[in-house]
C-alpha positions in Angstrom: 14.1 -101.3 23.4 17.2 -103.5 23.9 18.8 -103.3 27.3 22.1 -101.3 26.9 24.0 -103.9 29.0 22.9 -106.7 26.7 24.1 -104.7 23.7 27.3 -104.0 25.6 27.9 -107.8 26.1 27.2 -108.5 22.4 29.5 -105.8 21.3 32.2 -107.0 23.7 31.9 -110.6 22.5 32.3 -109.5 18.8 35.1 -107.1 19.6 37.0 -109.6 21.7 36.5 -112.5 19.2 37.8 -110.5 16.3 40.6 -108.7 18.2 42.2 -111.8 19.8 41.7 -114.0 16.8 43.3 -111.3 14.6 46.2 -110.9 17.0 47.0 -114.6 17.2 46.9 -115.0 13.4 49.2 -112.0 13.0 51.6 -113.5 15.6 51.6 -116.8 13.7 52.2 -115.2 10.3 54.5 -112.3 11.1 56.1 -113.1 14.5 55.5 -112.5 18.2 56.3 -108.8 18.1 53.4 -108.0 15.9 51.0 -110.4 17.7 51.9 -108.9 21.1 51.4 -105.4 19.8 47.9 -106.2 18.5 47.0 -108.1 21.8 47.9 -104.9 23.7 45.6 -102.5 21.7 42.6 -101.1 23.5 39.5 -103.4 23.3 37.9 -104.3 26.7 38.7 -100.9 28.1 37.2 -99.1 25.0 33.9 -101.0 25.3 33.8 -100.8 29.2 34.5 -97.0 29.5 32.2 -96.2 26.6 29.3 -98.1 28.2 30.0 -96.7 31.7 29.7 -93.2 30.2 26.6 -94.1 28.2 24.7 -95.9 30.9 25.9 -93.8 33.9 27.7 -90.5 33.1 30.8 -89.0 31.5 32.0 -88.1 35.0 31.6 -91.7 36.2 33.6 -93.0 33.3 36.3 -90.3 33.9 36.5 -91.3 37.6 36.9 -95.0 36.5 40.1 -94.1 34.7 41.9 -93.3 37.9 42.7 -97.0 38.5 43.6 -97.7 34.8 47.4 -97.0 34.9 48.1 -98.8 38.2 46.0 -101.8 37.1 47.9 -101.7 33.8 51.1 -102.1 35.9 49.5 -105.1 37.7 48.8 -106.5 34.2 52.6 -106.3 33.5 53.2 -108.3 36.7 50.5 -110.8 35.5 52.5 -111.3 32.4 55.8 -111.8 34.2 54.4 -114.4 36.6 52.9 -116.2 33.6 56.2 -116.2 31.6 58.2 -117.4 34.7 55.8 -120.2 35.6 54.8 -121.4 32.1 58.2 -123.0 31.8 57.0 -125.4 34.5 53.3 -125.9 33.8 50.7 -123.9 31.9 47.9 -124.2 34.5 50.3 -123.3 37.3 51.3 -120.2 35.3 47.7 -119.2 34.6 46.7 -119.7 38.3 49.7 -117.9 39.6 49.2 -114.9 37.2 45.5 -114.6 38.1 46.3 -114.9 41.8 48.8 -112.0 41.7 46.3 -109.9 39.7 43.4 -110.4 42.1 45.5 -110.0 45.2 47.0 -106.7 44.1 43.7 -105.4 42.7 42.0 -106.3 45.9 44.5 -104.2 47.8 43.4 -101.2 45.6 39.8 -101.9 46.4 40.4 -102.1 50.1 42.5 -98.9 50.0 39.7 -97.2 48.0 42.5 -96.1 45.7 41.8 -92.6 44.2 45.0 -90.9 43.1 45.7 -90.6 39.4 49.3 -89.2 39.6 50.3 -92.1 41.9 48.5 -94.5 39.6 50.6 -93.3 36.7 53.9 -93.4 38.7 53.1 -96.9 39.9 52.4 -98.0 36.3 55.7 -96.6 35.0 57.6 -98.4 37.8 55.9 -101.8 37.2 56.2 -101.4 33.4 60.0 -100.8 33.6 60.5 -103.6 36.1 58.5 -106.1 34.1 60.1 -105.4 30.8 63.6 -105.5 32.4 62.8 -108.9 34.0 61.4 -110.3 30.7 64.3 -109.0 28.7 67.2 -109.4 31.0 66.4 -111.9 33.8 64.1 -114.4 31.9 65.8 -113.7 28.5 62.6 -114.2 26.5 63.4 -113.9 22.8 61.0 -112.9 20.1 60.1 -115.6 17.6 59.3 -115.6 13.9 56.0 -116.6 12.4 54.8 -120.2 12.2 53.0 -122.0 9.4 49.5 -123.1 10.2 46.6 -124.2 8.1 43.5 -122.3 9.2 40.2 -124.1 9.1 36.7 -122.9 10.0 36.7 -124.9 13.3 40.0 -123.4 14.4 38.8 -119.8 13.7 35.4 -120.5 15.4 37.1 -122.0 18.4 39.4 -119.0 18.8 36.6 -116.5 18.2 34.1 -118.1 20.6 36.6 -118.7 23.4 38.1 -115.2 23.1 34.7 -113.6 23.1 33.5 -115.4 26.2 36.7 -114.4 28.1 36.0 -110.7 27.2 32.3 -111.0 28.2 33.2 -112.3 31.6 35.4 -109.3 32.2 32.7 -106.9 31.1 30.1 -108.5 33.3 32.4 -107.8 36.3 32.4 -104.1 35.5 28.7 -104.1 36.4 29.6 -105.1 40.0 29.4 -101.5 41.0 31.5 -98.4 41.7 34.0 -96.5 39.5 37.0 -98.2 41.1 35.8 -101.7 40.5 34.5 -100.7 37.0 37.9 -99.2 36.1 39.7 -102.2 37.6 37.8 -104.7 35.5 38.0 -102.5 32.4 41.7 -103.3 32.7 41.2 -107.0 33.5 43.7 -109.0 31.4 41.0 -110.7 29.4 42.8 -110.1 26.1 46.0 -111.6 27.5 44.2 -114.7 28.9 42.6 -115.4 25.5 45.9 -114.8 23.7 48.0 -117.0 26.0 45.6 -119.8 25.9 45.6 -119.9 22.1 49.3 -119.3 21.6 50.3 -121.9 24.2 48.1 -124.7 23.0 48.9 -124.0 19.4 52.6 -123.4 19.5 53.9 -124.1 23.0 55.4 -122.3 26.0 58.3 -120.3 24.3 56.1 -118.9 21.5 53.4 -117.9 24.1 55.9 -116.3 26.4 57.4 -114.3 23.5 54.0 -113.0 22.5 53.2 -112.0 26.1 56.6 -110.3 26.5 55.7 -108.1 23.4 52.4 -107.4 25.0 54.1 -105.6 28.0 55.0 -102.8 25.6 52.0 -103.2 23.4 49.6 -102.6 26.2 51.0 -99.1 26.9 48.5 -98.0 24.3 45.7 -99.2 26.6 46.9 -97.1 29.5 47.3 -94.1 27.1 43.7 -94.7 25.9 42.4 -94.6 29.5 44.4 -91.5 30.3 43.2 -89.8 27.1 39.6 -90.6 28.0 40.1 -88.9 31.4 40.8 -85.6 29.6 38.6 -85.8 26.5 35.2 -87.3 27.6 33.8 -84.4 29.5 35.0 -81.5 27.2 34.5 -83.3 23.9 31.6 -85.6 24.7 31.3 -89.4 24.4 31.7 -90.0 20.7 34.3 -87.3 20.0 36.2 -88.2 23.2 36.4 -91.8 22.3 37.5 -91.1 18.7 40.3 -88.7 19.8 41.4 -91.0 22.6 41.6 -93.9 20.1 43.7 -91.8 17.6 46.1 -91.0 20.4 46.3 -94.6 21.5 46.9 -95.8 17.9 49.7 -93.2 17.4 51.2 -94.6 20.6 51.0 -98.1 19.2 52.7 -96.9 16.0 55.6 -95.5 18.0 55.9 -98.7 20.1 56.0 -100.7 16.8 58.8 -98.5 15.6 60.7 -99.1 18.8 60.1 -102.9 18.8 61.0 -103.2 15.1 64.5 -101.9 15.8 65.1 -104.5 18.5 66.6 -107.8 17.4 65.3 -110.0 20.4 
């Protein structure tokens, strides 16, 4: 019988490859708002929580969701640091964004953070602050689609790179404990794959615009984690995942409606 973790890695690779490649193609064709929205949809968290529940227990997966909102807020700060520094240098921006993510996440681990209401409150504060900074202080503007000729090597590169980034994040969920598992279920692997591809294909301003849209787009990820918290145990793994995904997608639709009305 195949090791469930190996199956998890394979599924994570496929999901990450398709999701990030799909998101970057949409951004190029239809603009950064759509690309950022797709990049923010649940992917890593869906696979991670599903396999935590499958290989351990529904209760363990539910406990892992405690850190999901606050780490979602840290992801917002990750994006802001990237947007701010990418104007100077891409590698500095990536290093700075990862440094702030690991530093703040390490604080959660040291604190043995375990308070869901505070987690939600912290997320709302960091989300509002990050979007305000991106919109008002950094004045990041959305961009229209770009013309690009897609070839098999381009698609394969994006897919393989994206899949590997997601797999690394999933491996880290196996380190141990609900807190670390929940923390790395929210690791910004999708963002890293997206910012790499958008920057090296279209430059700093396009990449920054996609990441700005991802601040709001990723709300659906936190909504998915919160939904899992209240559906896994009463509904079971499959039904809980399905209902949570429906709720998350409805949230994405509402975010799209909001973003479509904005001109920047």
